[in-house]
C-alpha positions in Angstrom: 33.0 -11.5 21.5 32.9 -9.9 24.7 29.8 -10.0 26.9 28.2 -8.2 29.7 25.6 -9.5 32.3 22.1 -8.2 32.1 19.5 -9.2 34.5 15.7 -9.3 34.3 13.1 -11.0 36.5 14.2 -14.3 34.9 17.7 -14.0 36.0 21.3 -13.3 34.7 21.9 -13.5 30.7 24.9 -12.9 28.6 24.3 -9.8 26.2 27.2 -8.9 23.6 29.1 -6.0 25.2 28.8 -3.6 22.2 25.1 -3.9 21.9 22.7 -1.6 23.8 19.7 -3.9 24.2 19.3 -5.9 27.3 18.1 -9.2 28.9 14.7 -9.5 27.3 15.8 -8.7 24.0 18.5 -11.4 24.2 16.1 -13.9 25.5 13.9 -13.4 22.4 16.6 -13.8 20.1 17.4 -16.9 21.7 13.9 -18.3 21.7 12.7 -17.2 18.4 15.0 -18.0 15.6 12.3 -18.2 13.2 12.5 -16.6 9.9 14.3 -13.6 8.5 11.4 -11.0 8.7 12.4 -7.9 10.8 10.6 -4.9 11.6 11.0 -2.0 8.9 12.8 1.4 9.7 9.6 3.1 9.4 8.2 0.9 12.3 11.5 1.6 14.4 11.1 5.3 13.7 7.5 5.5 15.0 8.5 3.6 18.2 11.1 6.1 18.7 8.8 8.8 18.6 6.7 7.4 21.1 9.2 6.9 23.5 10.3 10.4 22.9 6.9 11.9 23.2 6.0 9.7 26.2 9.4 11.1 28.1 8.4 14.7 27.4 4.9 14.5 28.6 5.8 12.4 31.7 8.1 15.3 32.5 5.5 17.9 31.8 3.0 16.1 34.0 5.7 15.7 36.7 5.9 12.0 36.9 9.3 11.8 35.6 12.4 13.7 36.6 13.4 16.3 33.9 17.0 15.1 33.8 16.0 11.5 33.0 13.5 12.5 30.5 16.0 14.6 28.6 18.3 11.7 28.5 15.5 9.3 27.2 14.6 12.0 24.6 18.3 12.1 23.5 18.4 8.5 23.0 15.0 8.4 21.3 16.2 10.9 18.9 19.0 8.7 17.8 16.4 6.2 16.9 14.1 8.5 15.1 17.0 9.5 13.1 18.0 6.1 12.1 21.4 6.0 13.9 20.5 2.8 16.1 18.5 0.8 13.5 20.9 -2.2 13.9 20.1 -2.2 17.6 16.6 -3.8 16.7 17.3 -7.4 15.8 14.0 -9.2 16.8 12.1 -11.0 14.1 8.4 -10.8 13.6 7.6 -14.2 14.8 7.6 -13.7 18.5 4.9 -12.9 21.2 1.8 -11.9 19.7 1.6 -8.5 21.8 5.1 -7.5 20.7 6.2 -7.2 24.2 9.7 -8.3 23.4 9.9 -5.4 20.8 8.8 -2.8 23.2 11.2 -3.9 25.7 13.9 -3.8 22.9 13.2 -0.4 22.5 13.0 0.3 26.4 16.5 -1.5 27.0 18.1 0.3 24.1 16.9 3.7 25.0 17.9 3.0 28.7 21.6 1.6 27.8 22.2 4.6 25.4 20.8 7.0 28.0 23.0 5.5 30.6 26.1 5.7 28.3 25.3 9.4 27.3 25.1 10.1 31.2 28.6 8.5 31.7 27.0 5.4 33.6 27.6 1.5 33.0 25.4 0.1 30.6 23.0 -2.7 32.2 23.3 -1.0 35.5 19.8 0.5 35.0 21.3 3.5 36.7 20.3 6.4 36.3 17.6 5.3 33.8 15.5 2.0 34.2 14.1 0.6 30.8 10.7 -0.1 32.7 10.3 2.3 35.3 11.4 5.4 33.4 11.5 4.6 29.6 8.1 2.7 29.6 6.5 4.9 32.3 2.8 5.5 31.7 2.8 3.1 29.0 2.2 -0.7 28.1 3.2 -2.9 25.0 -0.5 -3.2 24.8 -1.3 0.4 23.9 2.0 1.5 22.4 2.8 -1.2 19.9 -0.6 -0.6 18.1 0.1 2.9 18.3 3.5 2.5 16.8 1.7 0.5 13.8 -0.5 3.3 13.2 2.0 6.1 13.4 4.2 4.1 11.0 1.4 3.6 8.6 0.3 7.1 8.7 3.7 8.6 8.0 4.4 6.1 5.2 1.1 6.6 3.5 1.3 10.4 3.7 5.1 10.7 2.9 5.4 8.1 0.2 2.2 6.1 -1.1 -0.2 9.1 -1.6 2.5 10.9 -3.3 3.3 8.2 -5.8 -0.3 7.1 -6.5 -1.3 10.6 -7.2 1.6 11.0 -9.7 0.5 7.7 -11.2 -3.2 9.0 -11.4 -1.7 12.0 -13.1 0.2 10.2 -15.5 -2.9 8.1 -16.6 -4.8 11.5 -17.0 -2.1 12.9 -19.1 -2.4 9.7 -21.5 -6.2 10.1 -21.4 -6.1 13.5 -22.8 -3.1 12.7 -25.2 -5.1 9.7 -26.8 -8.7 11.4 -26.5 -9.1 11.5 -30.3 -7.8 8.0 -31.1 -10.9 5.9 -31.8 -10.3 2.2 -31.5 -12.1 -1.1 -30.8 -13.6 -1.8 -27.6 -13.7 -5.3 -25.9 -15.8 -7.2 -23.8 -15.6 -10.8 -22.8 -12.2 -10.5 -24.6 -14.3 -10.3 -27.7 -14.8 -7.3 -30.4 -17.3 -4.7 -29.0 -18.4 -1.4 -29.8 -15.6 1.4 -30.3 -14.2 3.6 -27.6 -11.4 6.0 -27.7 -7.9 5.0 -26.3 -8.4 8.2 -24.1 -11.6 6.7 -22.6 -9.8 3.5 -21.6 -7.1 5.4 -20.0 -9.7 7.6 -18.2 -11.2 4.6 -16.6 -7.6 3.6 -15.4 -7.2 7.1 -13.9 -10.7 6.9 -12.3 -9.7 3.7 -10.5 -6.8 5.2 -9.1 -8.7 8.2 -7.8 -11.2 6.2 -6.0 -8.4 4.2 -4.3 -7.0 7.4 -3.2 -10.4 8.4 -1.7 -10.6 4.9 0.0 -7.0 5.3 1.5 -7.7 8.8 2.8 -10.9 7.7 4.5 -9.2 4.9 6.2 -6.6 7.2 7.6 -9.3 8.7 9.6 -9.5 5.5 11.8 -5.6 5.1 11.6 -5.3 8.5 13.3 -6.9 7.3 16.5 -4.2 6.2 18.8 -4.7 3.7 21.7 -1.6 5.2 23.3 -2.8 5.7 27.0 -4.9 2.8 27.3 -1.9 1.0 28.9 -2.6 -2.7 29.7 -6.2 -3.3 28.8 -7.6 0.0 27.8 -8.4 1.5 31.2 -5.3 3.7 31.4 -4.0 2.1 34.8 -0.6 3.6 35.8 -0.9 6.6 33.5 -1.7 10.2 34.7 -5.0 11.9 34.0 -4.7 13.7 30.6 -1.7 11.7 29.6 -3.3 10.0 26.5 -4.7 13.4 25.3 -1.3 15.1 25.8 0.8 12.4 23.7 -1.9 12.5 20.9 -1.5 16.1 20.6 2.4 16.1 20.8 2.7 13.2 18.3 0.5 15.2 16.0 2.7 18.5 16.4 5.7 16.4 15.7 4.5 14.3 12.7 2.3 17.3 11.3 -0.4 14.6 11.0 -3.9 14.9 12.7 -3.3 12.0 15.4 -5.7 11.9 18.3 -6.5 9.8 21.4 -8.7 7.0 20.4 -12.3 7.8 21.9 -12.6 4.1 23.0 -9.4 2.4 23.9 -11.1 -0.9 24.2 -11.8 -1.0 20.4 -8.5 0.3 19.4 -6.5 -2.3 21.5 -8.6 -5.4 21.0 -9.9 -5.2 17.6 -7.5 -3.5 15.2 -10.2 -2.6 12.7 -8.3 0.4 11.7 -5.4 -1.9 10.4 -7.9 -4.3 8.3 -9.7 -1.2 7.2 -6.6 0.3 5.6 -5.7 -3.1 4.3 -8.9 -3.5 2.6 -8.2 -0.1 0.9 -4.8 -1.1 -0.1 -6.2 -4.4 -1.6 -8.7 -2.4 -3.5 -5.9 -0.5 -5.0 -3.9 -3.6 -5.7 -7.0 -5.0 -7.6 -7.2 -1.9 -9.6 -3.5 -1.9 -10.3 -3.6 -5.5 -11.3 -6.4 -4.8 -13.9 -4.6 -1.6 -15.5 -1.3 -3.5 -15.8 -3.2 -6.7 -17.4 -5.0 -4.6 -19.9 -1.8 -2.9 -21.0 0.0 -6.0 -21.6 -3.0 -7.3 -23.6 -3.2 -4.2 -25.7 0.7 -4.2 -25.9 0.9 -7.7 -26.9 2.6 -8.9 -29.8 4.6 -7.1 -31.7 2.9 -8.9 -34.7 0.7 -11.6 -33.8 -1.2 -10.1 -30.5 -3.3 -7.1 -30.1 -0.4 -4.6 -30.5 -2.5 -1.5 -30.2 0.0 0.3 -27.8 3.5 0.2 -27.8 5.1 -0.1 -24.4 8.4 1.2 -23.5 11.4 -1.2 -24.2 13.4 -1.0 -20.9 15.6 -4.3 -21.2 16.1 -7.6 -23.4 13.3 -9.8 -22.5 14.9 -13.4 -23.2 18.2 -15.4 -22.6 17.4 -17.4 -25.8 15.3 -15.5 -27.9 17.2 -12.4 -29.6 15.3 -9.0 -29.8 12.4 -10.3 -27.3 11.0 -7.4 -25.3 8.6 -8.2 -22.6 6.2 -6.0 -20.5 8.2 -6.3 -17.3 6.9 -3.4 -15.5 3.3 -4.6 -15.8 4.6 -8.1 -14.7 6.3 -6.7 -11.7 3.4 -4.5 -10.4 1.0 -7.6 -10.8 3.2 -9.6 -8.8 3.3 -6.9 -6.1 -0.5 -6.9 -6.4 -0.5 -10.5 -5.8 1.7 -10.1 -2.6 -0.8 -7.3 -1.2 -3.7 -9.5 -1.8 -2.0 -12.3 0.1 -1.0 -9.9 2.8 -4.6 -8.6 3.5 -5.7 -12.4 3.7 -3.1 -12.6 6.6 -4.3 -9.3 7.9 -7.9 -10.4 7.7 -7.1 -13.3 10.0 -4.9 -11.6 12.3 -7.1 -8.6 13.0 -10.2 -10.8 13.4 -8.5 -12.8 16.2 -8.3 -10.5 18.9 -9.4 -12.0 22.3 -11.0 -9.7 24.9 -8.9 -6.7 25.5 -5.9 -7.8 23.3 -4.9 -8.9 19.8 -2.0 -11.3 19.9 -1.1 -11.1 15.9 0.4 -7.5 16.2 3.7 -8.1 14.7 2.5 -9.6 11.7 -0.1 -7.0 11.4 2.6 -4.4 11.5 5.0 -6.2 9.2 2.5 -7.2 6.5 0.7 -3.6 6.4 3.8 -1.7 6.2 5.0 -4.0 3.3 2.2 -3.6 1.5 2.3 0.1 1.6 5.9 0.2 0.9 5.5 -2.3 -2.2 2.4 -0.3 -3.7 4.2 3.0 -3.4 7.5 1.6 -5.0 5.6 -0.4 -7.8 3.4 2.7 -8.5 6.4 4.8 -9.0 8.3 2.6 -11.1 5.2 1.9 -13.2 4.5 5.4 -13.9 8.0 6.3 -14.8 9.1 3.2 -16.7 5.8 2.2 -18.3 2.8 4.5 -18.5 5.0 7.8 -19.5 6.4 6.1 -22.6 3.2 4.3 -23.9 2.6 5.2 -27.5 -0.5 4.3 -29.7 0.0 2.0 -32.6 -2.4 3.8 -35.0 -2.1 1.4 -38.0 -3.2 -1.5 -35.9 -5.7 0.4 -34.0 -7.2 1.3 -37.4 -7.1 -1.9 -38.9 -8.6 -3.7 -35.9 -11.4 -1.0 -35.9 -12.1 -1.2 -39.4 -12.3 -5.1 -39.2 -14.7 -5.3 -36.3 -18.2 -6.7 -36.8 -19.6 -5.0 -33.8 -19.6 -1.6 -35.6 -23.0 -3.2 -36.9 -24.5 -1.9 -33.5 -24.8 1.5 -35.0 -27.4 0.0 -37.5 -29.7 -1.5 -34.6 -32.0 1.7 -34.3 -32.5 1.7 -38.2 -32.8 -2.1 -39.2 -33.4 -3.7 -35.9 -31.4 -6.2 -33.7 -32.3 -9.4 -35.9 -31.3 -8.0 -39.1 -28.3 -6.4 -37.7 -27.2 -9.7 -36.2 -27.8 -11.4 -39.6 -25.5 -8.6 -41.4 -22.5 -9.4 -38.8 -23.2 -13.2 -39.0 -23.1 -13.1 -43.2 -20.0 -10.9 -43.3 -18.3 -13.1 -40.8 -19.3 -16.3 -42.6 -18.3 -14.8 -46.0 -15.3 -13.0 -44.6 -16.6 -9.8 -46.2 -17.0 -6.4 -44.8 -20.0 -5.4 -43.1 -21.0 -2.7 -45.8 -20.6 -5.6 -48.4 -22.9 -7.9 -46.3 -25.6 -5.3 -45.8 -25.6 -4.5 -49.6 -26.1 -8.2 -50.5 -28.8 -8.6 -47.9 -30.6 -5.8 -49.5 -31.2 -3.9 -46.1 -29.4 -0.6 -47.2 -27.5 1.1 -49.9 -23.6 1.6 -49.6 -24.4 5.2 -49.1 -26.8 4.9 -46.3 -24.5 2.6 -44.6 -21.6 5.1 -44.9 -24.1 7.6 -43.4 -24.9 5.5 -40.5 -21.5 3.8 -39.6 -19.0 6.4 -38.5 -17.0 5.0 -35.6 -15.9 8.5 -34.3 -19.7 9.1 -33.6 -20.2 5.6 -31.7 -18.1 6.9 -28.8 -20.8 8.9 -27.0 -24.7 8.7 -26.7 -26.2 9.3 -30.1 -29.1 11.7 -31.6 -31.4 9.0 -33.2 -34.0 11.2 -34.1 
């Protein structure tokens, strides 16, 4: 491998000749050989956008030569387009501010811009990574802004789309199953009837509430610390720069970004990240509940509850022929567990800012974007490969319903709680029906029982007069 010499304030260092990064990136590669967790393409694109917009605004304000700004924008656009993803090799486990990653972008853009201009990479002529690419910026304000931009773009382009489709899929099933009366369950024990549609309507409502929470959390995500520079004061940035970059990034992304009204909060606290993580955790909790309910309801096929039939997507066992498992439910519950774990890490990270800077930013970026990506992908798979293909097992539903002792609840207004309980206990002890038990106890005739106990009328408030 051939090398070129790059220079930073620490001195000289060899950098692979074909790579666009410079000295600080190379030092980070050598100093942080920890794990294999890298920043995702969504984050790389967001940082590319920051560098493009910064150069454009700096030129408009008059603090950056227009030719240099154009070179920076050209190189940044290649990052935005995903053409230079392999030039960002740094792991998440590095300096907590993300300085080496910011410099990775500055160096790659500078060297690519130099190459475009016909210059010599590593010369810093005509484009300097700090003086030009990083002008009016600091890692401390751009890194959290890149997090928020990447999060907002991924949520709007992917996550909200997929969970809205999942909600719609659940709503379709709620309508399809609206007339199927079945046994309800509380404490994993028999309870009074519901419809299968009512159960699915509850699932759809959980997702709908999660969507509302995520959209609310986005309001804070749209506030950008960009322009706060080192500690939130905006030192070395021109007047009006913060507002101009926020307006331009909003125009380029089509999202309502704005300059954070208080840069000290947005740079030192990262409350917007943990607020979003909390909303994602709530969604994960909902998905876990839904998936577990469905695999309980689909358990069997002969010795479980078996009231619904889940799609058969693939063989379920390497040793038991013909076995089919609820794999989509299992996948989404594992995703839910990962998102809950990510939130625990984010809780620690976001609560650990000191004074004007939080130094857990790389892991905040990694975990938050991973949670968004995982939930979006899992929701899509769950909807397409599970929810859309669910069918009711009408025979099992009817058998379980008719066999339930809790239908006796309909009699409580007429014979009282104590007598109704005795009917249920007698039927259970004698392995008889409720109808047989109430006749034997002399509380009601068979005709009266038939008039009062109608499962299809037990799924809504009753007229007891």
